[in-house]
Backbone bond lengths (Angstrom), bond angles and torsions (degrees), N, CA, C in turn:
res aa  C-N    CA-C-N  psi(-1)  N-CA   C-N-CA  omega(-1)  CA-C   N-CA-C  phi
1 M - - - 1.468 - - 1.533 109.86 -
2 N 1.314 116.33 133.44 1.455 121.44 178.08 1.523 108.40 -91.10
3 S 1.353 116.14 94.83 1.462 120.36 -175.20 1.521 111.51 -66.22
4 E 1.340 117.27 -31.60 1.463 120.48 -180.00 1.522 110.10 -65.87
5 K 1.330 116.02 -42.09 1.461 119.44 178.69 1.521 110.71 -65.77
6 T 1.321 116.49 -39.74 1.464 120.55 177.87 1.521 111.19 -62.83
7 A 1.334 116.66 -42.89 1.465 121.21 -179.09 1.517 111.65 -61.84
8 K 1.335 117.86 -31.04 1.459 121.06 -178.51 1.523 112.23 -62.52
9 H 1.323 116.81 -26.75 1.466 120.03 177.77 1.522 111.06 -60.85
10 F 1.337 116.50 -29.48 1.463 121.77 -175.90 1.535 112.70 -107.38
11 D 1.331 116.15 9.87 1.460 121.28 -177.49 1.525 110.18 -74.21
12 L 1.329 116.65 129.85 1.462 121.82 179.07 1.529 111.97 -114.20
13 T 1.321 116.56 20.12 1.457 120.22 179.66 1.524 110.56 -57.38
14 G 1.326 115.84 130.20 1.456 120.65 179.79 1.512 114.09 85.66
15 K 1.321 117.18 -4.53 1.464 121.26 179.60 1.524 110.42 -91.98
16 V 1.330 115.18 160.02 1.460 122.13 175.77 1.520 108.40 -123.31
17 A 1.321 116.33 126.99 1.461 121.88 -179.15 1.519 110.06 -116.69
18 L 1.310 116.72 134.40 1.461 123.63 175.94 1.523 107.98 -113.23
19 V 1.325 116.76 122.08 1.467 121.69 -176.20 1.522 109.76 -122.57
20 T 1.330 117.26 115.32 1.461 119.61 173.44 1.527 109.14 -83.89
21 G 1.327 115.60 155.93 1.458 118.52 -172.43 1.513 110.32 57.68
22 G 1.337 115.87 35.79 1.452 121.07 -169.25 1.506 115.67 -95.88
23 T 1.326 118.38 10.98 1.464 119.66 -175.47 1.529 113.24 -101.27
24 R 1.317 118.31 -1.88 1.461 120.78 178.21 1.525 109.38 -161.36
25 G 1.321 115.94 170.76 1.459 122.11 172.94 1.513 114.17 56.42
26 L 1.317 115.75 -139.10 1.459 121.43 -177.05 1.523 111.46 -62.43
27 G 1.323 116.72 -38.58 1.459 119.98 -179.16 1.511 112.78 -61.55
28 L 1.328 116.60 -45.05 1.460 120.66 179.00 1.518 110.80 -65.90
29 A 1.331 117.51 -39.80 1.466 120.66 178.77 1.526 110.53 -61.81
30 M 1.327 117.23 -41.43 1.467 120.00 178.67 1.518 111.36 -68.59
31 A 1.337 117.18 -42.31 1.459 120.64 179.63 1.527 110.84 -60.42
32 R 1.318 117.37 -43.66 1.467 121.23 177.58 1.529 111.04 -61.66
33 A 1.325 115.99 -42.83 1.462 120.06 -178.53 1.524 111.01 -64.22
34 F 1.325 117.20 -40.52 1.460 120.29 177.62 1.525 110.51 -63.24
35 A 1.332 116.44 -42.15 1.462 120.54 178.37 1.521 110.66 -63.51
36 D 1.330 117.25 -42.44 1.464 121.08 177.80 1.527 111.43 -61.79
37 A 1.347 116.28 -30.65 1.462 120.92 -179.26 1.521 112.52 -84.49
38 G 1.346 117.43 1.65 1.445 120.83 173.56 1.509 116.41 109.23
39 A 1.329 117.82 -1.91 1.459 120.71 -177.36 1.521 112.17 -80.75
40 S 1.325 115.75 152.88 1.458 121.57 162.33 1.515 106.69 -84.77
41 V 1.336 117.72 147.15 1.457 120.34 -168.36 1.521 111.44 -132.65
42 V 1.324 114.84 140.66 1.462 122.84 169.03 1.519 106.54 -112.71
43 V 1.329 117.69 117.98 1.461 121.07 176.11 1.517 108.65 -105.38
44 S 1.330 115.24 140.47 1.457 119.20 -177.13 1.518 110.80 -140.31
45 S 1.324 115.01 144.78 1.457 123.37 168.69 1.524 105.96 -159.14
46 R 1.308 117.69 -176.56 1.465 119.42 -174.10 1.521 112.94 -70.45
47 K 1.337 118.46 -33.00 1.460 121.88 -171.85 1.521 111.68 -95.35
48 A 1.340 115.48 123.76 1.462 120.65 -178.32 1.525 111.58 -60.45
49 G 1.330 117.28 -40.47 1.455 120.38 -179.12 1.517 112.51 -62.88
50 A 1.321 116.09 -41.68 1.466 120.30 179.14 1.522 110.63 -65.84
51 C 1.325 116.65 -37.69 1.468 120.80 178.30 1.524 110.57 -63.80
52 A 1.325 116.05 -45.94 1.459 120.43 -179.02 1.528 111.15 -63.39
53 E 1.331 117.10 -41.45 1.459 121.28 -178.27 1.528 111.15 -68.39
54 A 1.340 117.09 -44.06 1.465 120.15 179.37 1.525 110.69 -62.86
55 A 1.329 116.44 -42.57 1.466 120.07 179.99 1.530 110.70 -64.04
56 R 1.324 116.54 -42.11 1.465 120.46 179.18 1.524 110.81 -61.67
57 T 1.321 116.41 -45.20 1.464 120.89 -179.00 1.524 111.25 -63.24
58 I 1.324 116.92 -43.15 1.465 120.36 179.37 1.518 110.63 -63.87
59 R 1.323 117.18 -42.56 1.468 119.96 178.00 1.522 111.26 -60.41
60 E 1.337 116.39 -45.99 1.458 120.45 -176.92 1.525 111.95 -69.21
61 D 1.321 116.69 -37.71 1.467 120.17 -175.79 1.520 113.30 -79.17
62 T 1.334 117.51 -29.59 1.468 120.32 -172.27 1.519 113.71 -117.43
63 G 1.330 117.23 -19.80 1.453 119.98 -175.26 1.513 113.87 79.33
64 A 1.332 117.41 2.44 1.460 121.82 -178.84 1.522 110.89 -81.02
65 R 1.315 116.09 156.55 1.459 120.45 170.86 1.523 107.93 -72.47
66 C 1.318 116.27 133.92 1.465 119.97 -178.52 1.516 109.08 -154.93
67 I 1.323 115.94 132.98 1.457 120.77 174.47 1.528 108.71 -124.18
68 G 1.321 115.20 153.60 1.452 121.35 175.62 1.520 109.74 -111.88
69 V 1.324 116.76 130.55 1.463 121.69 -178.17 1.528 108.73 -130.67
70 P 1.336 118.19 115.23 1.468 119.30 179.48 1.525 111.24 -67.31
71 C 1.329 115.67 142.24 1.459 120.59 179.91 1.521 109.33 -161.31
72 H 1.323 115.89 131.09 1.464 121.41 169.26 1.514 105.73 -97.99
73 V 1.324 117.14 104.32 1.463 120.32 -167.63 1.527 113.40 -65.92
74 A 1.327 118.17 -17.44 1.459 119.59 176.12 1.522 111.72 -72.77
75 D 1.331 116.46 -15.84 1.458 122.48 178.67 1.530 108.29 -97.01
76 W 1.321 117.06 110.90 1.463 119.84 -174.06 1.518 112.31 -66.57
77 D 1.328 118.69 -28.26 1.461 120.05 174.44 1.524 110.11 -64.08
78 D 1.337 116.46 -39.11 1.463 120.35 175.94 1.529 110.83 -64.26
79 C 1.335 116.75 -40.11 1.466 120.78 177.80 1.526 110.39 -60.32
80 D 1.328 115.52 -45.12 1.465 119.98 178.85 1.533 110.73 -60.23
81 A 1.335 116.42 -42.13 1.457 120.76 -179.29 1.531 111.38 -67.75
82 L 1.327 117.38 -37.18 1.462 121.45 178.10 1.523 110.73 -62.51
83 V 1.310 115.80 -46.80 1.463 119.94 179.51 1.522 110.65 -63.71
84 A 1.325 116.51 -42.17 1.466 120.15 178.22 1.524 111.02 -60.77
85 A 1.332 117.52 -39.76 1.466 121.40 179.52 1.525 111.05 -66.18
86 A 1.340 116.58 -42.24 1.464 120.35 -179.40 1.525 111.07 -63.46
87 Y 1.327 116.29 -47.09 1.462 119.70 179.98 1.528 111.15 -70.92
88 G 1.326 116.77 -32.09 1.451 119.73 177.70 1.515 112.31 -65.33
89 E 1.344 116.53 -36.98 1.462 121.10 -178.84 1.521 112.42 -81.07
90 F 1.331 117.21 -43.62 1.460 120.76 -170.55 1.532 114.45 -115.16
91 G 1.327 117.87 -13.06 1.459 120.82 178.27 1.502 116.02 81.98
92 K 1.334 116.61 -6.54 1.466 120.25 -179.23 1.511 109.77 -167.22
93 V 1.325 116.22 166.15 1.463 123.74 168.19 1.523 106.66 -134.66
94 D 1.321 116.49 122.12 1.470 121.62 -179.78 1.522 112.18 -98.03
95 V 1.328 115.87 -26.90 1.467 121.39 -177.30 1.525 108.07 -135.16
96 L 1.324 116.21 122.96 1.466 121.82 174.41 1.518 108.30 -113.59
97 V 1.327 116.11 123.90 1.466 120.54 176.62 1.524 108.58 -113.78
98 N 1.325 115.87 110.91 1.461 122.01 176.58 1.527 108.26 -87.86
99 N 1.342 114.13 86.93 1.465 120.39 -174.47 1.523 113.48 -106.78
100 A 1.333 118.64 -23.86 1.465 120.80 -176.62 1.527 110.09 -56.53
101 G 1.326 115.97 135.40 1.462 120.46 179.90 1.513 111.43 -156.06
102 M 1.321 115.51 163.83 1.456 120.49 176.02 1.526 109.43 -154.67
103 S 1.329 115.94 146.79 1.460 122.21 177.26 1.525 108.28 -145.36
104 P 1.346 117.19 78.78 1.465 120.26 -177.07 1.531 111.43 -64.33
105 P 1.323 117.74 144.25 1.469 120.20 177.76 1.522 111.20 -71.55
106 Y 1.318 115.62 154.95 1.459 120.94 175.14 1.528 108.23 -147.26
107 E 1.331 116.56 154.15 1.458 121.35 -175.17 1.525 112.49 -78.61
108 S 1.325 116.67 -35.99 1.465 121.36 -179.58 1.518 107.93 -158.59
109 L 1.322 116.95 167.36 1.456 119.63 -179.50 1.524 111.78 -63.11
110 V 1.335 116.93 -39.17 1.465 118.32 -178.42 1.520 111.81 -71.05
111 S 1.326 117.47 -16.50 1.468 120.13 177.92 1.525 112.21 -83.74
112 V 1.328 117.97 -8.73 1.461 121.18 179.21 1.522 108.77 -71.37
113 S 1.315 116.12 114.63 1.459 120.81 -179.82 1.517 110.44 -78.94
114 R 1.323 115.10 161.17 1.459 118.66 175.85 1.524 110.48 -62.61
115 E 1.330 116.55 -34.60 1.457 120.47 178.94 1.518 111.15 -62.49
116 L 1.342 117.17 -46.28 1.460 120.84 179.24 1.519 110.39 -63.21
117 F 1.325 116.46 -46.31 1.468 120.75 -179.15 1.522 110.62 -58.65
118 D 1.335 116.35 -46.50 1.462 120.47 -178.66 1.527 111.72 -64.82
119 K 1.349 117.54 -35.55 1.457 120.71 177.65 1.527 110.91 -63.66
120 V 1.332 115.62 -43.38 1.465 120.20 -179.06 1.525 110.67 -63.88
121 I 1.322 116.58 -45.10 1.455 120.21 178.00 1.534 110.46 -66.10
122 G 1.326 116.00 -38.97 1.458 120.18 -178.22 1.512 113.07 -62.43
123 V 1.328 116.46 -47.86 1.463 120.36 -176.65 1.525 111.89 -74.81
124 N 1.327 117.05 -42.62 1.460 120.93 -172.23 1.523 114.59 -86.03
125 L 1.333 117.84 -20.13 1.465 119.64 -174.79 1.528 113.29 -131.76
126 A 1.341 117.27 -52.28 1.463 119.37 -175.60 1.523 111.69 -65.80
127 G 1.334 117.16 -41.94 1.463 120.71 178.43 1.517 112.39 -61.67
128 P 1.345 118.41 -50.93 1.461 119.31 175.59 1.522 113.56 -56.99
129 F 1.328 116.65 -35.17 1.464 119.01 176.92 1.525 110.47 -61.82
130 R 1.338 116.21 -49.33 1.460 119.58 -177.60 1.526 111.56 -63.27
131 L 1.318 117.14 -46.90 1.465 119.93 -179.20 1.529 111.20 -63.89
132 S 1.326 117.18 -40.02 1.459 120.46 179.03 1.519 111.01 -65.86
133 A 1.340 116.47 -38.95 1.460 119.88 177.89 1.524 110.69 -62.35
134 L 1.325 116.46 -46.09 1.458 120.73 -177.78 1.527 111.93 -67.58
135 V 1.329 115.84 -52.40 1.459 120.28 -175.04 1.526 111.22 -75.76
136 G 1.334 116.88 -42.21 1.459 120.04 -178.86 1.515 112.70 -61.24
137 T 1.324 117.01 -38.47 1.465 120.45 178.28 1.521 111.01 -62.66
138 R 1.340 115.66 -41.72 1.466 119.30 178.33 1.526 110.99 -69.40
139 M 1.310 116.90 -40.26 1.465 120.01 176.94 1.523 110.81 -58.16
140 A 1.339 115.98 -48.11 1.463 120.94 -176.25 1.522 111.73 -64.02
141 A 1.328 116.30 -32.41 1.463 120.48 179.68 1.524 111.96 -81.50
142 G 1.333 116.24 -13.24 1.459 121.12 -178.23 1.515 112.10 -111.10
143 E 1.342 115.68 -124.74 1.460 121.22 -174.45 1.524 113.28 -97.51
144 G 1.336 117.13 12.12 1.459 119.93 179.10 1.508 112.42 86.93
145 G 1.320 116.20 -169.18 1.453 120.17 -179.36 1.510 111.81 164.22
146 S 1.325 114.75 -168.03 1.461 121.87 -176.60 1.519 110.08 -135.97
147 I 1.326 116.63 128.43 1.454 122.91 173.10 1.522 107.58 -107.61
148 I 1.329 116.29 128.59 1.465 121.83 -179.62 1.522 108.18 -121.38
149 N 1.311 116.82 115.55 1.458 122.06 176.21 1.524 109.61 -96.27
150 I 1.320 116.63 136.02 1.462 121.33 179.06 1.519 108.55 -103.84
151 S 1.310 115.32 109.90 1.461 122.04 -177.93 1.529 109.76 -97.40
152 S 1.302 117.21 -142.62 1.463 123.15 -179.80 1.525 108.06 -166.49
153 T 1.325 116.22 152.86 1.454 118.64 173.97 1.529 111.18 -62.73
154 A 1.334 116.91 -15.88 1.466 119.98 175.29 1.524 111.67 -63.21
155 A 1.336 117.62 -20.29 1.465 120.87 177.29 1.525 111.21 -63.71
156 A 1.331 116.44 -30.76 1.465 121.22 -178.77 1.520 112.64 -109.60
157 M 1.347 116.52 -26.13 1.459 121.02 -175.05 1.523 110.54 -135.04
158 P 1.339 118.69 62.64 1.469 120.07 -176.37 1.519 112.02 -71.77
159 T 1.325 115.67 140.77 1.453 120.38 172.05 1.522 108.87 -89.22
160 S 1.303 116.77 174.13 1.467 120.44 -177.85 1.515 112.52 -67.11
161 S 1.327 117.72 -16.22 1.464 121.27 -176.50 1.525 113.33 -95.44
162 E 1.331 117.73 2.75 1.474 120.03 -175.47 1.528 112.12 -142.99
163 I 1.324 117.11 37.74 1.466 119.64 -175.88 1.529 112.46 -68.19
164 P 1.338 120.72 -49.05 1.473 118.27 176.27 1.527 112.32 -59.71
165 Y 1.318 116.45 -41.17 1.458 121.89 179.23 1.532 110.58 -62.00
166 G 1.318 116.58 -47.99 1.462 120.43 179.71 1.517 111.85 -61.17
167 A 1.338 116.36 -39.74 1.467 120.06 178.52 1.526 111.00 -64.33
168 A 1.335 116.18 -40.71 1.468 120.04 178.42 1.522 111.08 -64.71
169 K 1.323 117.24 -41.99 1.459 120.50 -179.94 1.529 111.32 -69.56
170 A 1.318 117.76 -33.53 1.467 120.08 173.97 1.522 109.95 -63.22
171 G 1.323 116.33 -39.74 1.454 120.48 175.53 1.517 111.85 -63.30
172 L 1.337 116.50 -37.75 1.458 121.27 178.50 1.527 110.62 -62.61
173 Q 1.313 116.46 -39.69 1.463 119.84 178.56 1.529 110.79 -67.62
174 N 1.321 117.16 -40.99 1.454 120.47 175.60 1.524 110.17 -60.82
175 M 1.324 116.41 -43.03 1.461 121.32 179.49 1.523 111.36 -62.73
176 T 1.327 116.99 -34.40 1.463 120.94 178.01 1.521 110.74 -56.43
177 T 1.330 116.55 -45.66 1.462 120.69 178.77 1.518 111.00 -62.73
178 G 1.328 116.17 -44.46 1.458 120.08 179.92 1.513 112.88 -62.60
179 L 1.334 116.83 -41.31 1.461 120.83 179.84 1.522 111.52 -68.39
180 A 1.333 116.49 -35.36 1.462 119.89 178.09 1.520 110.31 -59.83
181 H 1.326 116.72 -41.00 1.467 120.93 178.45 1.530 111.15 -74.23
182 T 1.328 116.85 -37.71 1.462 120.89 -175.65 1.521 112.18 -68.15
183 F 1.341 116.90 -44.53 1.460 120.57 -171.95 1.527 114.05 -100.46
184 G 1.341 117.70 -6.33 1.450 119.03 177.04 1.522 110.78 -69.38
185 P 1.328 119.45 158.79 1.468 125.50 5.44 1.530 115.19 -88.59
186 G 1.331 118.10 -8.76 1.456 118.81 -174.40 1.506 114.75 -75.44
187 V 1.338 116.38 -24.94 1.464 121.25 -176.26 1.523 109.07 -119.46
188 R 1.323 115.83 130.14 1.460 120.94 174.78 1.522 108.97 -99.07
189 C 1.313 117.28 139.14 1.464 121.40 175.55 1.521 109.04 -128.90
190 N 1.317 115.66 119.79 1.455 121.90 -177.37 1.523 110.10 -133.82
191 C 1.308 115.74 172.26 1.459 120.95 -173.49 1.523 110.24 -137.06
192 I 1.322 115.72 135.92 1.462 122.03 170.85 1.518 107.76 -102.67
193 M 1.326 116.75 131.29 1.466 122.39 179.29 1.528 108.99 -112.11
194 P 1.347 117.40 90.92 1.463 119.16 -178.77 1.532 111.54 -76.82
195 G 1.324 114.01 150.13 1.448 120.77 167.71 1.518 109.14 -91.95
196 P 1.334 118.74 -151.35 1.467 120.87 179.58 1.526 111.92 -70.21
197 F 1.328 115.74 130.44 1.460 121.93 178.37 1.523 109.12 -126.67
198 L 1.317 114.84 150.27 1.465 121.12 -179.55 1.526 109.74 -84.56
199 T 1.322 115.59 74.53 1.461 122.65 175.97 1.525 107.78 -112.23
200 D 1.317 117.66 -165.55 1.466 120.50 -176.44 1.523 112.53 -56.63
201 I 1.341 116.81 -34.99 1.451 120.13 -177.77 1.524 111.80 -62.72
202 S 1.328 116.68 -27.61 1.463 119.92 -176.62 1.525 112.68 -72.94
203 K 1.338 117.23 -13.01 1.463 120.12 179.05 1.524 111.90 -64.90
204 A 1.326 116.64 -21.57 1.460 120.86 179.93 1.526 112.50 -92.68
205 W 1.340 117.36 -0.95 1.456 120.55 -177.93 1.532 111.89 -75.45
206 D 1.322 116.10 148.16 1.459 122.89 164.59 1.529 105.03 -82.12
207 M 1.336 116.92 97.28 1.459 120.17 -169.57 1.518 113.42 -64.92
208 A 1.332 117.83 -30.40 1.463 119.32 177.70 1.527 109.93 -63.62
209 A 1.326 115.77 -45.25 1.462 120.33 179.02 1.521 111.04 -67.74
210 M 1.327 116.04 -40.41 1.462 119.55 -178.92 1.523 111.45 -67.16
211 N 1.317 117.36 -39.65 1.460 119.65 178.85 1.519 111.67 -64.08
212 D 1.327 116.31 -35.91 1.460 119.83 175.22 1.530 110.10 -64.46
213 L 1.325 115.64 -40.34 1.458 120.98 177.71 1.526 111.26 -63.46
214 F 1.318 115.60 -43.24 1.464 119.96 179.82 1.530 110.76 -61.94
215 D 1.335 116.29 -41.17 1.465 119.86 -179.83 1.528 111.37 -59.88
216 R 1.329 116.22 -35.13 1.462 120.39 -176.96 1.527 113.57 -86.03
217 M 1.334 117.10 -29.50 1.453 120.36 -169.59 1.519 115.27 -109.83
218 I 1.340 116.82 -20.66 1.457 119.99 -173.15 1.526 109.24 -121.06
219 P 1.324 117.91 116.92 1.460 120.32 -179.08 1.526 113.80 -55.23
220 L 1.336 118.29 -33.11 1.456 120.17 177.32 1.523 112.66 -77.29
221 G 1.333 116.75 -10.60 1.454 121.30 170.73 1.517 116.56 73.42
222 R 1.325 118.37 19.57 1.460 119.61 -177.29 1.521 110.44 -160.78
223 A 1.324 115.87 169.86 1.458 121.70 171.02 1.524 109.33 -83.02
224 G 1.320 115.93 164.07 1.450 120.61 -179.77 1.518 112.74 -84.98
225 R 1.324 115.94 158.98 1.459 122.38 170.45 1.528 108.48 -94.82
226 A 1.318 116.74 150.84 1.467 120.51 -176.69 1.522 112.11 -55.03
227 D 1.338 117.14 -37.62 1.466 119.57 -178.10 1.524 112.44 -68.68
228 E 1.343 117.77 -13.49 1.454 120.16 -178.74 1.532 113.27 -81.84
229 I 1.340 116.68 0.31 1.459 120.68 174.04 1.523 111.28 -89.59
230 V 1.341 117.20 -18.44 1.464 119.13 -166.82 1.526 113.46 -72.65
231 G 1.316 118.25 -27.30 1.469 119.42 178.45 1.513 111.53 -60.29
232 A 1.331 115.80 -47.67 1.461 120.05 179.02 1.521 111.04 -66.32
233 A 1.334 117.02 -39.31 1.460 120.86 -179.16 1.530 111.06 -65.13
234 L 1.328 117.14 -44.76 1.457 120.17 178.44 1.522 111.31 -64.52
235 Y 1.310 116.77 -38.97 1.465 120.82 176.90 1.522 110.73 -58.55
236 L 1.334 116.68 -49.61 1.458 120.08 -176.37 1.526 112.60 -72.78
237 A 1.324 117.90 -27.90 1.460 121.20 -179.29 1.518 112.40 -77.40
238 S 1.328 116.37 -25.34 1.466 121.25 -168.89 1.520 112.41 -104.98
239 D 1.326 114.66 177.35 1.458 120.68 178.49 1.525 112.48 -68.43
240 A 1.325 117.76 -10.78 1.464 119.82 177.16 1.519 111.56 -59.87
241 S 1.339 116.84 -25.75 1.472 121.02 -178.13 1.527 111.62 -105.44
242 S 1.335 117.20 32.41 1.462 121.16 -173.41 1.529 113.85 -60.70
243 Y 1.344 117.81 -20.60 1.472 120.12 177.91 1.528 111.48 -116.36
244 T 1.331 116.25 26.24 1.458 121.87 177.21 1.516 108.53 -112.75
245 N 1.315 117.22 118.37 1.453 120.96 -178.15 1.532 109.13 -149.59
246 G 1.327 115.92 136.59 1.457 120.76 -179.55 1.516 113.89 71.61
247 A 1.324 117.81 18.70 1.465 121.93 -175.83 1.527 111.48 -88.17
248 I 1.326 115.34 148.76 1.465 123.17 170.90 1.522 106.61 -114.48
249 I 1.333 116.60 111.80 1.461 120.98 -175.74 1.524 109.61 -106.01
250 K 1.329 116.71 115.75 1.463 121.80 179.21 1.528 109.71 -80.78
251 I 1.324 115.53 129.12 1.465 122.24 173.39 1.526 106.01 -125.36
252 D 1.328 116.07 83.75 1.464 120.27 -169.54 1.514 114.75 -145.17
253 G 1.327 116.36 16.23 1.458 119.49 179.05 1.512 114.53 69.19
254 G 1.344 116.91 12.14 1.462 120.95 -178.33 1.513 114.02 91.12
255 M 1.327 116.92 19.78 1.466 122.97 -173.53 1.526 112.74 -53.33
256 S 1.325 115.87 135.82 1.459 121.88 177.27 1.510 110.38 -152.50
257 F 1.324 116.96 134.65 1.456 121.31 175.90 1.525 111.33 -71.46
258 A 1.322 116.87 -19.23 1.455 120.74 -177.76 1.511 112.33 -61.54
259 A 1.359 115.12 -23.78 1.465 119.14 -177.94 1.516 112.67 -90.91
260 S 1.334 117.76 -0.28 1.466 119.76 -174.55 1.520 111.33 -80.01
């Protein structure tokens, strides 16, 4: 086996990747992986300090060019500014990862305020729409590229505590199909649907209860590690996925409610 030839399928040398929600968890793991594969990277989240720190760490650990740009993706003016910063620094974006998300807790459905609902839709759906419109249009007019939307198993199997979030992620998956048709053939748009992962959100879990749930619902019997998202992300970002478009890829250990 020619491992060097195989590695070239996943080589991102000369590419530029923009990752929202890129300062921690799955976003940071993907941003690091892109940098390791040779890409220059733009990491973004709401907090300027977190963006600067994540970018510094990626530069030091990988030697890649990386900048941090704060952006609240629910604010379309912020989205416009993020895209302007990315193109201003690197002149292009080859890979857009719409990873930023939020799912605030609520006591009951009637307690969900319009403000909370709009925030969830704004971050999980409206922001990715705006960024995809801006970047995808430029990609299609140029040398093409890859848009990767990060959904959730809540899009297909929402619990009672994540209904607005699940609805937004279902919309994101629908949008993935629409964007694949809109920007093809030069631009591919695909979606990763993660199950439970051991990121910052898992710190609030009752792990005894969750482990029991995993045993019943997930054939692998556990939650994922952040680094276990990068294989799918590198595949979709690189030429390895040159004939993959409009796909929804589940990364959830085989999760199914049927086993609960």
